[in-house]
TITOR-258105 format. One record per residue: residue in three letters; x, y, z of N, C-alpha, C in turn. Coordinates in pm, whole numbers, plus 50000, padded with zeros to 5 digits. Each point is the difference from the previous one (the first is absolute). Example, Ala and Ser with C-alpha at 12.3 -4.5 7.8 and 13.67 -1.06 7.14 Angstrom:
ALA513194943150780499115011950000500905012050000;SER499655010549928500825011950006499235010950073;
END
This chain:
MET111262201221192499354995450123498574996449969;SER499494989050050498644996049972499035008850076;GLU498765001449946499015008450061499534993650130;ASN499555008750097499514995150127498714992349979;ARG499944987850048498814992149985498965004650102;PRO498725000749965498985004450095499814989650108;GLY499465004450114499704990750107498684993049973;ARG499474993650103498744993149982498895010149973;PRO499064996949910498935009649968499135002550122;ARG499545012450014499155003750113498614994349979;GLU499514992750102498674994149990498935010250034;TYR500365009650085499045010350041500605013749969;ALA499115009649973500465013449964500585007350119;SER499544997150122500485007150119499914990650119;ASP500595004450113499934992250123498574999150052;ALA499225010749981498614999750045499214989349926;ASP500244998749868499324989449924500404986250051;ARG501264998550035500464987250052499324996550132;VAL499855010050089499344997750129498534996749980;ARG499345007249909498584997249975499814985849945;ALA500894995849911499894986449947500224989750109;TRP500935002850091500254990550110498784999050091;ARG499375011550030498804999850082498874992249933;ALA499875001749869498964992849927500234984950009;ARG501274995749988500294985850011499684994650139;GLN500305008150103499694995750136498494998850021;LYS499275009549943498534999250012499464987549931;GLU500594996649884499564987949930500274987550082;LYS501135000050075500304988550084499034998850118;VAL499585011550056499124999950118498564997849961;ALA499645003349875498594999549959499384986250017;PRO500654988749960499344986850017499674996950145;ALA500915003750092499734997250141498875008550054;ALA499915012449955498955008950051498664997149937;ALA499994992949885498734997549930499074991150081;GLU500574992050092499174991150079499105007650098;PHE500365012550031499265007550103499405012749943;VAL499695000349873499455012249940498535001950032;GLU499304989150036498585001450029499805007450131;THR499085009250000499695008050119499064992050092;PRO500354998850130499114992750092498645007050010;VAL498964991850020498645005550004499525002750142;GLY500704994850100499565001950137501155001150095;PRO499755004350124501095001450098500704986850028;ALA499264989150004500644987150028500964996149889;GLU499535001549877500894996949888501195009549995;ALA499785012750034501105009650002501054996150103;ALA499534995650118500954995950103500794987749956;VAL499294990349937500704988049952501015003749892;THR499545008449907500915004249892501215007350055;LEU499755008850098501135007450059500964990750071;SER499474990150071500884990650070500824991549903;GLN499434997949879500754992449899501035008749927;VAL499625012549976500875008749919501185005250079;LEU499805003250127501095006250077501244991050010;PRO499894987050030501224991650000500674999349863;LEU499144999349895500604999649866500715013049968;LEU499365011250042500635013049975501335001250075;ARG499994995450126501245000650078501084991049937;GLN499584988049955500964990749937500575005749870;GLU499105005649917500465005949874500925011850025;ALA499645008550100500845011750028501384995850049;GLU500044990050091501314995650050500834993649888;GLY499344992049915500744993949888500525010449903;ALA499155010249972500445010649907501165007850057;VAL499935003050131501105007650062501294991749997;ALA499904987050028501214991749999500604999349861;ARG499114997849899500534999149863500605013249955;LEU499295010850027500525013149957501275003750076;SER500094996350126501235002950075501184992349942;ALA499764987249964501094992249939500415005949867;VAL498985003849920500335006149870500745013150019;ALA499545008050097500665012950024501444998050045;ASP500244989950087501374997450044500904996049884;ARG499464991549911500814995949885500285011849908;ILE498975008349979500195011749913501015009650061;ILE499905002350130500925009450066501434994649993;GLY500164986750024501354994349991500595001349861;SER499154997349898500505001149861500345014449966;VAL499145009350041500265014249970501255004850071;ASP500184995750125501225004250071501254994949931;LEU499934987449951501184994449931500265007149868;LEU498935002249922500185006649870500305014950016;GLY499585005950108500245014250021501275003150074;ASP500874989950021501275002350069500995006549903;PRO500325012950014500935006549906501384993750004;ALA500424995250116501354994250009500104987449915;ALA498954991350005500044987849918499995003249852;VAL499125009649960499965003849858501325006149956;ASP500585009050082501295006149964501104989649993;ALA500004990250092501034989649996499904991949872;HIS498754996749960499834992649873500515008249882;LEU499685013049999500475008649890501525001049999;ARG500615001350117501465001150005500674987249951;ARG499454988350038500584987549952499924998949848;ALA498845003849946499864999649853500975009649933;GLN500165012250057500915009849940501454995350008;VAL500394994150116501384995150016500284988949899;THR499024991049982500194989249902500185005449859;ALA499155009849963500115005949865501345007249983;ASP500445007550103501295007149990501154990349986;LYS499964988950075501094990149990500064994049860;VAL498844996749944499974994349865500575009949900;ARG499625012950012500525010149908501525001350014;ALA500485000250125501445001550021500784988249944;ASP499494987650025500684988249946500025000249848;ALA498885003849940499955000549853500965010549946;ALA500065011850066500925010449954501464995550011;ALA500344993250112501374995150015500354989649895;GLU499054991049971500274989749898500175006349862;ILE499175010149970500125006849870501355007149990;GLU500445006350108501295006849998501144990149978;GLN499914988250066501034989749981500024995049856;LEU498834998049942499934995649861500585010549906;ARG499775012650030500585010649917501535000050009;ASP500514997950122501474999350014500574988349920;GLN499344988450005500484988649923499955002749851;LEU498955007049956499895003449858501125009549958;ASP500325010050084501115009149969501324992449993;THR500204990550093501254992249998500114991749873;ALA498894993949958500034992149877500305008749878;VAL499435012049997500275009149887501475004149999;ASP500575002750119501435003650007500884988449953;ASP499654987650042500784988449955499954998649848;ARG498865002549941499894999249853500885010649935;ALA500005012250056500845010649944501494996450012;ASN500404994250115501404996150018500404989049901;ALA499114990449976500294989349904500165005649859;ASP499145009449963500125006249868501325007549987;ALA500405007150107501265007349996501194990549985;ALA499964988650072501094990249989500084994349859;ALA498854997349938500014994849863500585010349902;ARG499635012550018500565010349911501505001350018;ALA500484999050126501445001050024500744988349935;ALA499434988050007500644988349938500065001549848;GLU498935004949940500005002149855501055010449959;GLN500135010650080501005010249970501414994350010;ALA500274991550102501324993850013500314991049882;ALA498994992849951500204991449883500345008249877;GLU499315011149981500305008649886501425005650008;GLU500415004050120501375005350016501034989149970;SER499754987650045500954989049971500094997249851;ALA498865000249931500014997949855500795011149930;GLY499875012450046500785011049941501484998350024;ALA500354995550123501424997750029500584989049913;LEU499234989449974500454989249913500225004949857;ALA499085008249951500155005449864501245008949991;ASP500255008150102501195008649999501274991550002;ALA499984989450082501194991450008500294993349866;ARG498944995449933500204993849869500535010249897;ARG499495011950007500485010449907501465003350027;ASP500375001250126501415002650033500904988549953;HIS499524987950019500784988549957500225000049848;GLY498995003449925500155000949855501025010649958;ASP499965011450068500975010649970501434995350028;GLN500174993450112501344995150033500504989849899;LEU499134990949955500404990249899500405006749868;HIS499255010649964500355007149876501385006650011;ALA500275006150116501305006450020501134989749998;LEU499774988550061501014989549999500264994849858;ALA498954999349919500184995349862500865009649917;VAL499855013250029500775010149925501494998750027;VAL500344998050127501434999550037500504985750012;HIS499174990349950500354986050021501344996249938;GLU500235004849881501224995949930501245005750068;GLU499925012350052501185006450060500304994450139;GLU498924997850077500244996450139499504985950031;MET499964991349896499454986750017500744992250107;THR501334999949992500764992050095499935006150140;ALA500195013550004500075006450132498645000350069;LEU498985001249921498695001950063499154987450004;THR500614988349958499194987750000499534996550141;ALA500965000350093499644996550138499015010150058;GLU500305012849970499095010450053498614998749940;HIS499994997149868498714998449933499224988350056;ARG500724988850025499324988550058499465003250140;ALA500815007450077499545003550135498765008949995;LYS500075009649907498845008849988498774992449950;ASN500294990549905498904991849950499344992150114;ALA500874993950082499494992350113499225008950097;GLU500555011950023499325009250092498635004249945;GLN500005003249870498745004049940498994988549999;HIS500524988149969499124988450000499414997550140;SER500885001350101499534998250137498955010550037;LEU500275012449953499055010750028498654997349932;ILE500104995349875498764997049927499234988850069;GLU500754989550040499344988850067499365004450131;SER500775008450074499445004850127498775008649977;LEU500055008249893498845008349969498824991449957;ARG500314989449920498924991149960499394993050121;THR500924995450088499504993450122499155009550084;ARG500535012350011499255010050077498655003249935;THR500035000549866498755002649929498994988950024;THR500514987449994499114988650028499445000650141;GLU500915003250096499565001150139498965011050017;LEU500285011449932499035011050011498664996249937;GLY500084992449888498754995449939499214991150095;GLU500724990850068499334991450096499435008150117;GLU500815009950046499515008550109498765007849958;ILE500055004849873498835007349950498774990949998;THR500224987549953498894990549997499464997450141;GLN500944998150095499574997650138499275012150058;VAL500585012049973499375012150053498615001949940;ARG499914997349867498695001349937499004989950057;GLY500494987650023499124989950061499565004250139;ALA501005005150078499665004650135499025011749994;ALA500245009049903499105011549986498604995349962;ASP499934990149908498684994849962499314993450118;ARG500794992150077499404993550116499555010350103;ALA500865010350021499625010550095498765007349953;ALA499945002349867498815006949946498764991450020;ALA500134986749973498854991150019499604999550147;ALA501034999150088499694999750143499355013150044;SER500535011249946499415013050036498575000949951;ALA499764995049877498625000349947499084991550087;ALA500504988050039499184991350085499745006550136;THR501075006350054499845006850129499025011549990;ILE500135007649891499085011349981498574995049987;GLY499814989049924498654994449986499454995350134;ARG500884993150076499544995250131499665011750093;LEU500865010349998499745011650086498725007249959;GLU499785000949868498755006349955498794991750044;SER500134986549992498914991450046499765001850150;ASP501125000350078499865002150145499385013550029;LEU500395010149921499445013450020498495000049972;ASP499604992949894498564999149969499264993050113;GLU500594989050051499354992950111499905009050123;ALA501065007850026499965009250114498905010549981;ARG499885005049878498945009749974498624993850020;ILE499834987449953498724993350018499714998150149;ALA501054996150078499824998150144499605013150068;ILE500655011049958499675013150059498565003749968;GLN499604997549873498625003249962499014991750079;SER500364986950025499124991350079499875005050142;GLU501125004450059499965005250137499205012950006;ARG500135008349897499195012249998498514996649992;THR499664989949917498604996049990499504994650133;ARG500854992050067499594994650130499825011250103;ALA500885010249997499845011350091498705007449971;ASP499655001449870498735006449965498824991950054;GLU500104986649989498924991650052499875001450151;VAL501135001050071499965002050145499325013150033;ARG500345010749922499335012850025498504999049974;ASP499614992649893498574998449971499304992550112;GLU500644989450050499414992550110499875008750125;LEU500995008650024499935009050114498835009649986;ALA499805005349878498875009049978498684992750024;THR499894987449954498794992250022499794997450149;THR501094996950070499914997750145499535012550073;ARG500515011549959499555012450063498525002549975;ALA499554997249876498575001749971499164990450084;ASP500464987350011499284990350083500015004350147;LEU501115006050044500085004750138498985011050026;ALA499895009349905499025010750016498594994350006;THR499714990049914498674993750001499764992850133;ALA501024992850048499864992950127499785009650116;GLN500715011449999499815009950106498585005649999;ALA499495002649878498645005149990499014989650050;GLN500214987249963499114989450047500084998550152;ALA501215001550055500154999050145499255011350070;ALA500115012149945499295011350059498504997649996;ALA499504994849885498574997249989499604989050099;ALA500874989850015499694989250093499965005150144;ARG500955008850034499985005750136498715007850024;GLU499635007749898498765007750012498804990850021;ARG499974988849923498894990650012500014993350137;VAL501184996850052500094993950133499445009350105;GLU500355012849989499475009850096498485000749990;GLU499484999749875498555000549984499354987650061;LEU500594988249976499434987750056500085000050152;ARG501095005250053500095000850147498935009250056;ALA499785011249930498945009150045498634993249990;ASP499774992749887498724992849986499854989450107;LEU501104993050032499944989850104499675006150136;THR500645011350029499735006850128498545004250008;GLU499515005349888498595004249998499084987950016;ALA500364988749931499164988050012500004994750143;ARG501175000050063500064995550139499165008850091;SER500055013149972499195009350081498534996949983;ARG499604997349874498594996849977499614987050067;VAL500884990049990499704987350065499875001850150;ALA500905008050058499925002550145498705007050036;ALA499615009549914498755007250027498814990749991;VAL500014991249900498904990449987499964990750120;GLY501194995750044500044991350117499465006950124;GLU500305012850016499475007450116498485001249993;ARG499495002549876498545001249987499334986650031;ARG500634988949957499434986950029500014997350150;THR501075004550067500074998150145498905007850070;GLU499775012149954498925008050059498644993549978;
END
């Protein structure tokens, strides 16, 4: 399994540092506008003019800041609510797990089928070898029977030669019949031997073809098995990558939640500052009325 990849590097050491940096950026944005009014008025008339100029700008800036911050806060809250939905995260995890389980099950079933085909091919090779051995044994038995028949025929001819002079006339017909019978037997044995030789050749050819086919089948099955193993390894790697992405998403979610909390805190502070500014403006307006 591949190691968990880290999430995005932390730009700030803590949430407080992040808030302080945000406040500093806001001050830098406000500084150019406030620089126009940094000079202190020298008299009541100038102070009144300056106040009449600054108060509308202050009200405009405060309203614009509240609108912008409210929009940002709404977007942050919507994003946090979506990322913080346990049901959505759990549904995504379940879909990824179901996909990984299905891939594993399909790969296991395919491997089992390939193993069954390999066992069948091995059994066919064993059966072909057994058939070849049986054919060779039958050929050997036929050759032995032919040798025995020839030996018996020689013995009979020798016996006939011994009694030939005494029983020549009486046994001529019988001898011819036996000769014909023996000749027929020899011819039939020769024919049978030839047929068995051809059968042996055919069986050996079939056995060789079966062996070649079995070897090809075994090679193909081994190749398919290797491909299945590679596919399984690829799916495992993809599942590991999904887990890594989930870990990164969780880390980003935690960062987003922290940023949202800081943003909410800043919105509350700005609202309090706005309320205070409005109170001051109202007080100044009352003093001017008096």
